[in-house]
N, C-alpha and C positions, 0 to 999 in steps of 0.2 A: 528448612530453611529459605528466607526469602530470594536467595541468591536465583535458587531454580522455578522459582514461584511464577508461572506464565500465565495465570488466570486473566491478566489484566491484558497482556499482550494477544491472546487467542483470541478475548472478544474484541477489541480492535481489530483484528486480523479479520473475525467474522463482518464487522461492519464495513471494513474497506471492500472487502467482495460482495458485499451485497449493494454498495455504492456501484461499483464499478458496473456493476450486473443490470443495475437498475437503469443507470443513464447511460450505460453503453452495451447495448445486449451484444452478444458474440455474432449475429447474424449483422448488424449494421456494419462490422467492419471490412466487410469484402464489398460493400454495395457501393452505388455512386452518388450516395448523397451529398450534396454539396455543404452541407454543414457538417459535416461528421470531424473536419479541423477543429471547429469552434466548441463542438460537443466536447470532444477530447481534452481541448484546454480547460474549458470549465470546471470540467471534472476534474482534472489534473490540480487545477488550484484550490478547487472545495477539499479533495483529499490531504492534499498538500500542507493546508493551514491546519487542518487538525493534527496530523501527522508531527509537525512544527511543536504545536503546542504542547503533544504528549512527551516530545522528546526533550522540551524546554521545562516542563512540570516535575519529570523524573528521567534521573539519565539511567537509559538503559543499558543493563550489562552484555558483555558479546553473545552469551548463550539468549537472552531476548531478543535480542535485534537479529540472531539468525533463526530462532525461532517464528518470529514473527514474518520475515521474509518467505521463509519456508511453508508456512501456514498458506500465504497468500499466493504465493506460487501454485502450490497444488490445488488450490481452491478455484484459481481462477482456469485450470486446465479442466478440470472436474465441471466447471460450469461450460466448457465448449471454446474457450479461447484457444489461440495457437500457442505452442511451446513458446516460441518466439517473442510473443505477446505478454505469456504470463512471467517469462523468465526477465524481460527487461523491465517489466514493470514491478516487480519484486525486487529487482535489485537496484532500481531508480528508488524505490521507497527506502529500504534499508541505508543507502546513500544517505539521503535527505536526513534520516535519523540519526544517523553517524554523526554527521558533520555538525547539526543543529544542537545533538548532546554535549559535543566537545567546545562549543564556543563559552567564552567569558560570560557569565551573567552581569548585565550593567548594575 
């Protein structure tokens, strides 16, 4: 059943986690780095663009969206990010994908 085939969202979740870890290592979040806000913004824009493209190309069902958010959340926690950061990031990612998937195609 394709409805439960999560291989695509699993690989996307791994990519997202890798990008976050590479662009914004967990240790930098608590630092006094003056460029942290700009780094977060650029990372967020890059990941959001890919997430929007994924949601536009394929309308992910509820199960796949939940699986993606869960994979990202636990992947970020395992990478050393705070629970609050992981929860917020994964929630915002799932919201972006849901809203994008519901837009009417022009």
